[in-house]
ZAMARGU-4260 file (C-alpha; in steps of 0.2 Angstrom, whole numbers, plus 5000, padded with zeros to 4 digits):
<rodrens>
0) 4908/4872/5123 | 4894/4869/5109 | 4891/4852/5102 | 4900/4846/5087 | 4883/4848/5077
5) 4882/4866/5082 | 4900/4870/5079 | 4899/4863/5061 | 4882/4869/5057 | 4880/4875/5039
10) 4870/4890/5044 | 4874/4899/5060 | 4860/4912/5064 | 4864/4929/5072 | 4853/4943/5079
15) 4866/4956/5074 | 4860/4965/5058 | 4872/4963/5043 | 4868/4981/5035 | 4881/4990/5046
20) 4895/4979/5038 | 4891/4987/5021 | 4892/5005/5026 | 4904/5005/5041 | 4920/5003/5031
25) 4916/5018/5021 | 4912/5027/5036 | 4928/5025/5044 | 4937/5028/5027 | 4930/5046/5027
30) 4931/5050/5045 | 4948/5045/5050 | 4963/5053/5039 | 4975/5039/5044 | 4964/5026/5036
35) 4961/5037/5020 | 4980/5040/5020 | 4984/5022/5021 | 4972/5017/5008 | 4979/5029/4996
40) 4997/5023/4999 | 4993/5005/4997 | 4982/5008/4982 | 4995/5018/4973 | 5009/5005/4976
45) 4998/4990/4970 | 4993/5001/4955 | 5011/5004/4950 | 5014/4985/4952 | 4999/4982/4940
50) 5006/4995/4928 | 5023/4988/4927 | 5016/4970/4925 | 5005/4976/4911 | 5019/4985/4901
55) 5030/4969/4903 | 5018/4959/4895 | 5015/4971/4881 | 5033/4975/4877 | 5044/4960/4881
60) 5036/4948/4868 | 5042/4961/4855 | 5060/4965/4847 | 5072/4968/4854 | 5068/4957/4869
65) 5057/4943/4861 | 5054/4935/4878 | 5045/4919/4880 | 5030/4918/4893 | 5042/4910/4905
70) 5055/4923/4903 | 5042/4937/4906 | 5037/4929/4922 | 5055/4929/4928 | 5056/4947/4926
75) 5045/4948/4942 | 5059/4942/4952 | 5065/4960/4953 | 5050/4967/4962 | 5049/4951/4972
80) 5067/4953/4979 | 5064/4971/4981 | 5049/4968/4991 | 5057/4956/5002 | 5070/4969/5007
85) 5057/4982/5009 | 5047/4971/5020 | 5062/4970/5031 | 5065/4989/5030 | 5047/4993/5033
90) 5044/4980/5047 | 5059/4975/5057 | 5069/4991/5054 | 5053/5001/5058 | 5051/4992/5074
95) 5068/4996/5079 | 5066/5014/5074 | 5051/5017/5084 | 5060/5011/5099 | 5074/5024/5095
100) 5062/5038/5092 | 5051/5033/5107 | 5067/5035/5118 | 5070/5052/5111 | 5052/5057/5115
105) 5054/5053/5134 | 5048/5036/5132 | 5031/5040/5123 | 5027/5031/5107 | 5017/5039/5094
110) 5011/5029/5079 | 5017/5042/5067 | 5035/5038/5071 | 5033/5023/5059 | 5033/5036/5045
115) 5049/5044/5049 | 5060/5032/5040 | 5049/5031/5024 | 5057/5046/5015 | 5071/5035/5008
120) 5060/5021/5001 | 5048/5035/4994 | 5062/5042/4983 | 5068/5025/4979 | 5052/5019/4973
125) 5049/5034/4962 | 5066/5033/4954 | 5063/5015/4950 | 5048/5018/4941 | 5056/5032/4930
130) 5071/5020/4928 | 5060/5006/4923 | 5051/5016/4909 | 5067/5024/4902 | 5076/5007/4900
135) 5061/4998/4893 | 5056/5011/4881 | 5075/5011/4874 | 5075/4992/4873 | 5090/4991/4885
140) 5097/4975/4892 | 5084/4966/4903 | 5095/4969/4918 | 5092/4987/4919 | 5073/4985/4921
145) 5076/4971/4933 | 5086/4983/4944 | 5072/4996/4942 | 5060/4982/4948 | 5070/4979/4963
150) 5070/4998/4967 | 5052/4999/4965 | 5048/4983/4974 | 5059/4990/4989 | 5048/5005/4990
155) 5032/4995/4988 | 5036/4983/5003 | 5043/4997/5014 | 5028/5009/5012 | 5014/4996/5013
160) 5021/4987/5028 | 5024/5003/5038 | 5007/5012/5033 | 4997/4996/5036 | 5005/4994/5054
165) 5001/5012/5057 | 4982/5009/5055 | 4983/4994/5067 | 4993/5004/5080 | 4980/5018/5079
170) 4963/5009/5077 | 4966/4992/5083 | 4948/4990/5089 | 4941/4993/5071 | 4954/4985/5060
175) 4941/4974/5052 | 4932/4989/5045 | 4948/4999/5042 | 4956/4985/5032 | 4939/4982/5022
180) 4939/5000/5016 | 4958/5000/5012 | 4956/4984/5002 | 4941/4992/4993 | 4951/5007/4987
185) 4966/4996/4983 | 4955/4985/4972 | 4945/4999/4964 | 4961/5008/4958 | 4970/4992/4952
190) 4955/4986/4942 | 4955/5002/4932 | 4974/5002/4928 | 4975/4989/4914 | 4961/4999/4905
195) 4971/5015/4904 | 4989/5009/4901 | 4987/5005/4882 | 4979/5022/4878 | 4992/5031/4889
200) 5006/5022/4880 | 4999/5027/4863 | 4997/5045/4868 | 5013/5048/4877 | 5025/5033/4876
205) 5032/5022/4889 | 5045/5034/4895 | 5034/5049/4898 | 5021/5038/4906 | 5033/5031/4919
210) 5041/5048/4921 | 5023/5055/4926 | 5020/5039/4936 | 5036/5042/4946 | 5031/5060/4950
215) 5013/5055/4954 | 5021/5042/4966 | 5032/5055/4974 | 5017/5066/4977 | 5007/5053/4985
220) 5021/5047/4996 | 5024/5065/5000 | 5007/5065/5010 | 5018/5056/5023 | 5025/5074/5028
225) 5007/5081/5033 | 5003/5064/5042 | 5019/5066/5053 | 5015/5084/5056 | 4997/5084/5059
230) 4992/5066/5062 | 4993/5066/5081 | 4981/5082/5081 | 4969/5073/5070 | 4969/5058/5081
235) 4966/5068/5096 | 4952/5077/5088 | 4943/5062/5082 | 4946/5051/5098 | 4928/5053/5103
240) 4921/5047/5087 | 4932/5032/5087 | 4927/5027/5105 | 4909/5029/5100 | 4911/5019/5085
245) 4919/5005/5096 | 4905/5005/5109 | 4892/5004/5095 | 4900/4988/5090 | 4899/4981/5107
250) 4918/4981/5109 | 4930/4987/5123 | 4944/4999/5118 | 4960/4990/5120
</rodrens>
């Protein structure tokens, strides 16, 4: 073991070049469809969360709601509760489901099996977004957009947990680069959302905006279908590139 001075050194030199860490995440993003798929799913989920939060801060201080800042904050409880339930669905139930599907597949596990149960939260999330826009635009009781928030949060937690675990299952040895690229896409999309919400509301109204958002969400989560159908084939075709990338990093394939 190194001395305490070396272990707590302010600067630790390394002979490994730093530049690959800048481009490798983008390389894996455009090379492996499962990583791009996960980035799109996760970015969309967080984008819808940012959009609903922006609309709440714009609408709830005004009549007929006249909410205080604290009351506006409490409206986040809906998505929070839904997210907790969704995390159990996309986490615990997903783990149980892959055991069931693996047994039906003669004991062989395929990572894409985690996507088999996501059709339900995909529909619930789209419905929650549409319900949120329809109820808020009409000034309906705060309970209704809160229920919509639970629905949306359920979809967010379910889809996010399942697709992120999918990447870990497939590309365990390059998860650092994979999650860096996924986080970049998520943040890039989320940063732009607040800048378009106001103009979108002014041009089409809150209800139309969230109807469009619901269908866009359904279209993005609909990519689950081609991933289930062709995901394994793409993994097999790109296995050589994956192994070479792992070897370039001086790692051993787990």
